[in-house]
MIZAFI-16774 format. One line per field, with one value per residue (C-alpha): residue in three letters; x, y, z. Coordinates in steps of 0.2 Angstrom, whole numbers. Layout:
MIZAFI-16774
residuo <- c(ALA:...)
X <- c(X:...)
Y <- c(Y:...)
Z <- c(Z:...)
end
This chain:
MIZAFI-16774
residuo <- c(MET:SER:ALA:PRO:SER:SER:GLY:GLN:HIS:LYS:TYR:ALA:CYS:SER:THR:CYS:ALA:ARG:ARG:LYS:ILE:LYS:CYS:ASP:LYS:ALA:ASP:PRO:CYS:SER:ASN:CYS:SER:LYS:ALA:GLU:VAL:GLN:CYS:LEU:TYR:GLU:GLU:HIS:PRO:PRO:PRO:ARG:PRO:ARG:LYS:ARG:ALA:ALA:ASP:GLU:ASP:LEU:ILE:ALA:ARG:LEU:GLY:ALA:TYR:GLU:SER:LEU:LEU:ARG:ASP:ASN:ASN:VAL:ASP:PHE:SER:HIS:PHE:SER:HIS:SER:TRP:ILE:PRO:SER:ASP:LEU:GLN:GLY:LYS:LEU:LYS:HIS:SER:THR:SER:GLY:SER:GLU:SER:PRO:THR:LEU:THR:PRO:SER:THR:ASN:ASN:LEU:ALA:THR:LEU:LYS:GLU:LEU:GLN:ILE:ASP:ASN:GLY:SER:ALA:LYS:LEU:GLU:ARG:GLN:ILE:TYR:ARG:LEU:TRP:GLN:GLN:PHE:VAL:GLU:ALA:VAL:ASN:PRO:LEU:ILE:LYS:ILE:VAL:HIS:ALA:PRO:THR:MET:GLN:GLN:GLN:ILE:LEU:GLU:ALA:SER:TRP:ASN:LEU:GLU:ASN:ILE:SER:PRO:PRO:LEU:ALA:ALA:LEU:MET:PHE:SER:ILE:TYR:SER:LEU:ALA:VAL:ILE:SER:LEU:SER:SER:ALA:GLN:CYS:GLU:ALA:THR:TYR:GLY:GLU:PRO:ARG:PRO:THR:LEU:ILE:THR:ARG:TYR:ARG:VAL:ALA:ALA:LEU:SER:ALA:LEU:ILE:ALA:ALA:ASP:PHE:LEU:THR:THR:LYS:ASP:LEU:GLN:LEU:LEU:THR:ALA:PHE:ALA:LEU:PHE:LEU:LEU:THR:GLY:PRO:ASP:SER:GLU:PHE:THR:SER:SER:LEU:THR:PRO:THR:ALA:VAL:ARG:ILE:GLY:GLN:LYS:MET:GLY:LEU:HIS:LYS:PRO:SER:HIS:PRO:LYS:VAL:SER:PHE:PHE:GLU:SER:GLU:MET:ARG:ILE:ARG:LEU:TRP:TRP:GLN:LEU:ASN:ALA:LEU:ASP:SER:ARG:ALA:ARG:GLY:SER:HIS:VAL:PRO:GLY:MET:ARG:PRO:PRO:ALA:LEU:VAL:GLU:PHE:GLY:ASP:ILE:ARG:VAL:PRO:LEU:ASN:VAL:ASN:ASP:SER:ASP:LEU:HIS:PRO:GLU:MET:THR:GLU:PRO:PRO:THR:GLU:HIS:ILE:GLY:PRO:THR:GLU:MET:THR:CYS:VAL:LEU:ILE:LYS:PHE:HIS:ILE:PHE:GLN:TRP:LEU:ARG:HIS:SER:SER:ALA:SER:LEU:ARG:VAL:PHE:GLU:GLY:ILE:SER:ASN:THR:PRO:GLU:LYS:SER:LYS:ARG:ALA:LEU:GLU:MET:GLU:ASP:ALA:LEU:ILE:ASP:GLU:LEU:GLU:SER:ILE:TYR:HIS:GLU:LYS:PHE:LEU:GLN:TYR:LEU:ASP:LEU:ASN:ILE:PRO:LEU:HIS:ALA:LEU:SER:ASN:ALA:MET:ALA:ILE:LEU:ALA:SER:SER:ARG:LEU:ARG:TYR:MET:ALA:HIS:HIS:PRO:ARG:PHE:ARG:ALA:VAL:THR:HIS:ASP:GLY:ALA:VAL:TYR:MET:LYS:LYS:GLU:GLU:GLY:ASP:LEU:ALA:PHE:SER:SER:ALA:VAL:THR:SER:LEU:GLU:MET:LEU:GLN:ILE:GLY:GLU:GLN:SER:GLN:TYR:SER:ARG:HIS:LEU:PHE:THR:HIS:ILE:SER:SER:THR:PHE:GLN:LEU:GLU:THR:ASN:VAL:TYR:ILE:ILE:SER:GLU:LEU:ARG:ARG:ARG:PHE:ALA:GLY:GLU:ARG:VAL:GLU:MET:ALA:TRP:LYS:LEU:VAL:GLN:ASP:PHE:PHE:ASP:GLU:TYR:GLU:LYS:LEU:LEU:SER:ASP:GLU:GLN:ASN:SER:PHE:PHE:VAL:ALA:LEU:GLY:GLU:ILE:THR:LEU:GLU:ALA:TRP:GLU:ALA:ARG:ARG:ARG:TYR:PHE:GLN:ASN:HIS:GLY:GLN:GLY:VAL:MET:GLU:CYS:ASN:PRO:LEU:PRO:ARG:PHE:ILE:GLU:LEU:LEU:TRP:ASN:ARG:GLN:GLN:LEU:ARG:ASN:GLY:GLN:ASN:MET:GLN:VAL:ALA:THR:THR:LEU:ASP:SER:GLN:SER:LEU:ASP:THR:PHE:GLU:LEU:PRO:ASP:VAL:HIS:ASP:VAL:ASP:PHE:ASP:TRP:GLU:SER:TRP:SER:SER:PHE:TRP:ARG:PHE)
X <- c(-250:-263:-282:-290:-295:-302:-291:-275:-260:-242:-235:-241:-250:-241:-248:-244:-227:-223:-230:-220:-235:-242:-254:-267:-265:-284:-292:-294:-284:-291:-279:-284:-302:-301:-291:-304:-289:-287:-278:-266:-254:-239:-233:-216:-203:-198:-185:-167:-156:-146:-128:-114:-108:-91:-82:-89:-84:-66:-65:-70:-57:-44:-48:-46:-29:-23:-29:-19:-3:-5:-7:9:18:20:23:14:12:26:15:3:16:25:14:22:11:8:-5:-11:-16:-34:-37:-30:-35:-30:-41:-36:-52:-53:-35:-19:-9:-15:-22:-21:-38:-38:-51:-65:-58:-40:-38:-44:-26:-20:-35:-32:-13:-19:-30:-17:-1:-9:-11:5:16:9:12:30:32:25:35:51:48:44:60:70:62:67:85:90:78:70:87:90:73:65:47:40:39:44:36:19:19:24:9:-2:5:2:-16:-18:-12:-26:-40:-35:-53:-54:-38:-40:-35:-21:-14:-15:-5:8:11:13:24:35:36:41:55:60:61:70:84:87:98:93:101:92:75:77:84:71:55:59:55:65:68:59:43:43:46:33:20:22:24:8:-1:6:0:-17:-19:-14:-27:-40:-37:-38:-20:-20:-33:-29:-26:-21:-4:-2:-7:5:18:14:15:32:38:31:40:56:54:59:68:76:61:51:35:44:50:33:23:35:30:12:17:25:9:-1:10:8:-11:-10:1:17:27:22:21:7:-9:-8:-21:-10:0:18:21:11:19:37:32:25:41:51:40:41:60:60:48:58:74:66:60:77:84:71:74:92:91:77:78:96:100:84:87:82:66:67:69:52:43:51:43:49:51:65:76:69:74:90:80:77:60:59:59:43:25:8:2:17:13:30:45:59:76:87:102:120:129:122:105:94:91:110:111:95:101:118:108:96:110:117:100:100:117:111:95:105:120:116:135:134:119:127:143:134:125:141:150:142:137:152:161:177:182:193:206:195:179:189:195:178:171:185:181:163:166:177:163:151:164:166:147:147:162:154:137:140:157:166:154:153:159:164:162:143:136:125:139:150:137:134:152:154:139:146:163:155:145:160:173:160:158:177:179:166:174:191:185:195:180:178:196:200:204:218:217:223:209:221:217:230:229:242:248:242:224:225:230:216:203:210:211:193:187:195:189:171:171:179:164:152:158:157:139:136:144:134:120:108:98:110:95:92:110:116:101:109:125:123:128:141:149:150:157:170:176:179:189:200:204:209:220:228:237:249:248:258:262:257:244:229:234:234:217:211:216:207:191:192:194:179:169:173:170:153:148:152:144:159:169:157:147:157:144:144:156:158:162:175:183:183:192:205:209:210:223:232:233:238:252:258:259:268:281:284:288:299:309:311:319:304:300:283:283:272:259:257:246:237:220:206:198:214:217:199:202:218:211:197:209:219:204:198:215:216:200:206:192:193:191:185:196:183:165:153:134:131:137:122:110:116:124:117:124:116:106:111:97:92:108:111:128:138:145:153:163:169:175:189:196:203:214:222)
Y <- c(13:26:24:36:52:68:83:87:76:82:68:59:43:26:22:39:39:21:26:43:53:69:67:80:73:72:57:47:56:58:46:32:36:35:18:12:6:9:25:24:36:31:39:47:48:65:74:70:84:92:85:98:104:98:114:114:96:100:116:106:93:106:114:98:95:113:110:93:102:116:105:96:113:112:128:127:146:146:137:152:166:158:164:168:173:157:148:139:154:154:137:141:155:161:161:171:173:165:161:171:162:162:146:137:133:123:125:112:103:102:91:106:114:102:107:126:124:116:130:144:136:126:107:104:115:107:90:94:101:86:74:84:84:65:61:72:62:46:51:61:57:40:30:37:32:19:19:23:9:19:9:8:26:32:23:32:49:46:41:55:68:63:64:78:80:62:60:51:61:49:50:69:70:57:67:84:76:69:85:94:83:84:103:103:92:105:120:138:139:123:130:146:137:123:131:150:153:155:139:146:150:132:124:134:130:112:110:120:110:94:99:104:88:78:87:85:66:65:59:58:45:35:17:19:14:27:41:36:35:53:58:50:59:76:74:71:88:96:81:93:104:104:100:83:80:81:72:58:48:50:43:28:25:26:13:2:4:-3:-17:-12:-18:-36:-49:-45:-55:-69:-61:-46:-47:-50:-33:-23:-33:-28:-9:-10:-16:-3:11:4:4:22:28:21:28:45:43:39:54:65:58:61:79:87:78:77:61:53:34:27:17:1:-15:-21:-6:-10:-27:-43:-36:-42:-30:-26:-37:-33:-31:-19:-11:-21:-37:-32:-30:-29:-45:-56:-71:-77:-67:-63:-70:-58:-51:-54:-37:-20:-15:0:-3:-4:14:12:-5:1:13:0:-13:-2:-5:-23:-25:-18:-29:-45:-41:-36:-31:-20:-11:-8:-2:9:18:19:28:44:42:35:49:39:23:9:1:-14:-4:5:-12:-19:-4:-5:-24:-21:-7:-19:-31:-18:-14:-33:-34:-19:-27:-44:-38:-23:-14:-28:-28:-9:0:17:24:22:37:27:14:29:36:19:17:34:31:15:22:37:26:16:31:42:28:26:45:46:31:39:57:67:72:54:53:55:73:77:89:104:101:93:78:65:53:41:47:32:35:53:49:37:50:63:52:45:63:68:52:56:73:67:54:68:79:65:63:82:84:69:70:64:75:84:88:70:66:80:80:65:74:93:93:80:91:106:97:88:104:112:97:96:115:112:98:107:118:104:94:102:91:74:68:68:86:92:84:92:109:107:102:117:128:121:123:142:144:136:145:163:169:162:176:190:190:200:200:181:177:159:164:176:163:149:162:165:147:144:158:151:134:142:152:135:127:142:142:123:125:140:130:116:126:127:146:151:141:127:139:149:155:161:154:167:162:164:181:187:180:189:206:204:201:216:227:221:223:241:245:237:224:209:192:177:162:150:146:152:150:167:159:147:162:168:153:148:142:141:125:120:125:120:109:100:107:102:120:116:101:110:125:113:111:129:124:109)
Z <- c(-71:-66:-69:-82:-74:-80:-84:-94:-91:-91:-102:-117:-115:-117:-134:-142:-134:-141:-158:-157:-162:-154:-140:-134:-116:-114:-105:-116:-129:-147:-155:-143:-145:-164:-163:-150:-138:-119:-115:-101:-93:-84:-68:-71:-57:-50:-59:-54:-47:-60:-62:-59:-75:-80:-76:-58:-55:-62:-52:-36:-39:-42:-26:-17:-25:-20:-2:-2:-9:3:18:13:12:-7:-15:-32:-34:-47:-59:-58:-59:-74:-87:-104:-118:-128:-139:-123:-113:-120:-112:-95:-83:-65:-50:-35:-26:-8:-8:-3:-17:-35:-41:-58:-65:-81:-94:-93:-108:-106:-122:-132:-130:-144:-154:-151:-156:-172:-176:-171:-178:-192:-193:-202:-191:-175:-182:-186:-168:-160:-170:-167:-148:-149:-158:-146:-131:-140:-143:-128:-114:-115:-114:-97:-90:-101:-94:-111:-124:-139:-153:-144:-139:-157:-164:-151:-155:-174:-171:-159:-172:-183:-170:-157:-151:-144:-135:-119:-103:-98:-115:-116:-99:-105:-122:-113:-100:-114:-123:-107:-104:-123:-122:-106:-114:-127:-126:-128:-145:-151:-145:-154:-170:-171:-163:-165:-147:-131:-120:-105:-115:-122:-105:-96:-110:-109:-91:-87:-100:-93:-75:-82:-91:-75:-65:-78:-78:-59:-57:-38:-37:-53:-56:-74:-78:-92:-81:-67:-81:-86:-67:-65:-81:-75:-58:-68:-76:-59:-50:-37:-33:-17:-28:-34:-16:-9:-22:-26:-11:-17:-34:-24:-14:-30:-37:-22:-23:-41:-35:-44:-29:-31:-45:-58:-58:-71:-82:-84:-101:-100:-109:-96:-82:-89:-90:-73:-66:-76:-69:-51:-51:-58:-45:-31:-38:-39:-21:-15:-23:-16:2:1:-6:4:21:27:36:30:25:8:7:17:7:13:6:-11:-12:-21:-38:-50:-60:-77:-91:-101:-118:-132:-135:-151:-141:-132:-140:-132:-139:-133:-122:-117:-110:-123:-121:-111:-120:-114:-117:-120:-124:-124:-106:-101:-94:-83:-77:-72:-60:-54:-50:-36:-27:-32:-25:-9:-9:-9:2:20:22:7:14:31:23:11:25:35:21:25:43:52:62:63:54:59:47:46:42:28:21:21:12:-1:-3:-6:-19:-28:-28:-36:-49:-53:-55:-67:-77:-78:-83:-94:-95:-104:-118:-121:-137:-131:-149:-147:-137:-126:-122:-117:-106:-98:-94:-87:-75:-69:-66:-58:-46:-40:-39:-30:-17:-16:-14:0:9:10:12:25:35:41:48:66:72:84:99:88:75:62:51:47:33:25:9:0:7:2:-15:-17:-11:-23:-38:-35:-34:-50:-59:-53:-60:-76:-78:-73:-87:-100:-95:-96:-113:-120:-132:-119:-107:-96:-85:-80:-79:-68:-56:-47:-45:-42:-24:-27:-41:-30:-14:-25:-33:-16:-10:-26:-25:-7:-11:-26:-13:-9:-26:-39:-53:-61:-73:-60:-55:-73:-75:-59:-64:-81:-71:-60:-75:-83:-66:-66:-84:-83:-67:-71:-55:-46:-54:-54:-37:-25:-12:-9:5:-1:-19:-12:0:-14:-26:-13:-10:-28:-30:-16:-24:-41:-32:-24:-41:-48:-34:-37:-55:-51:-38:-50:-63:-75:-72:-77:-93:-87:-80:-96:-104:-88:-88:-89:-73:-63:-71:-66:-49:-47:-54:-42:-27:-32:-33:-16:-8:-14:-6:11:11:22:15:26:23:31:27:39:41:32:16:15:15:-2:-10:-27:-43:-60:-62:-44:-32:-14:-12:4:9:25:28:45:39:23:33:40:23:23:38:29)
end
């Protein structure tokens, strides 16, 4: 404390400050003089530098994230260019200064987006929309991923709807990521009928809000399980995008930093430990998909990277609660986890069998196969089918939608492996470029291909999110259709042939661009081969005394292909009957983007 001195002091004396009365700052002050007490003045520390305002701190962090994304060649400009007028627009703004690419700058209080929606739409309307999207997520999305514990999350959403101003940043990010996946799982007609807005508008609104909330919560440096879950869900909104491909390894590294790859600390509750296990498996499944889709030839994550983590328990959400101290008893038979566990058990199969891992990698990497290698592959695929049957399939009731989807996923997994194992591209090629296979082997490859597309179609037509089901199979669906069409030039009748033609027709009906785009050489060549296969089928029935009855009525896609061919022939246009490198430049199908397609190997099919 300072000794008394003459002159005016800057601050009140200690006695006046303690009594909270006005001090005249004299030495001594009048109050102390009247009370006849010692008047003392404390030395105050120099003022601290002003903290950066919240908006400056957020903008600085955002700039760091953008630099990180830009350094990793991640194109995030589509988030800036995707503005569609919405109720969220007032809380988000663009910033283009100092950068060639527009950047997305969230408002300083991203949680206010919910508050603003409440003001603009009305509290009751907002609550209805939140509850509908949550219910859509629970029914159509969560059964395919199961990293959100529905009972706990539902309670948090109910509480948040009553107190929008105080939602934690991780919860806000998780809610918007959930709503994004819910909207994506809806059809355009459902969005218009239920929410009165176009599907792209809703998707953009919630994805931008989710990304904004993730950035506000500092998701790239988090150790919060809820925020990492939100990050994983956001990656699933665009599982085949370059953005997801680049940031999925980051999510995996964050998971490792949080210790998800090893058994949880004893102080971690069993409930949290189980949710950590589910999240870790899902992150690695997404990472494996990203590696295979965007980096041709890149191997899946090494087993040592995965860690020593068991498969999630086969239990329902109702068997888990945050206060539990002991693990629940696992179910024998189907649960809410069945569909997810079927996917995870392929990796579990590989983890515990070195032979299966070698064969699995060899299925797509071996230029030529010996008879022994092929027999070993078939035996191991039989083993996988036995595991599926023993653990899951024998208990399923196919009248229950989730059971039917789980059954389709298991059969798709094994038939896809069988098709790849017997694929003609891995047969020895003779000096004249021909490929020879035994009839039995060719029949098995064809049947496996047809079965795979059948199961894929069951998944696409189910009540569950097609977005999450088909992202694992978009490239496979395209390649398999090409193979089947090629095979149909010499397969004319039979149950599997009839099913194959139905699947081909569905393929052309779904992707109208195959019939309308005259500039794409791949589409034109595929159409020509399809007509060649249909003509071979027509001649077969004619030669067997059945005339054209079995081929009538003429399918619409065949009629359109035929008319296009006649028009082209009338204009003396030349059509390539093989695929070339130029096909890749213009190839694109609706909902199938950036596919990894082996053009050279598929070109050989036109010569079969």
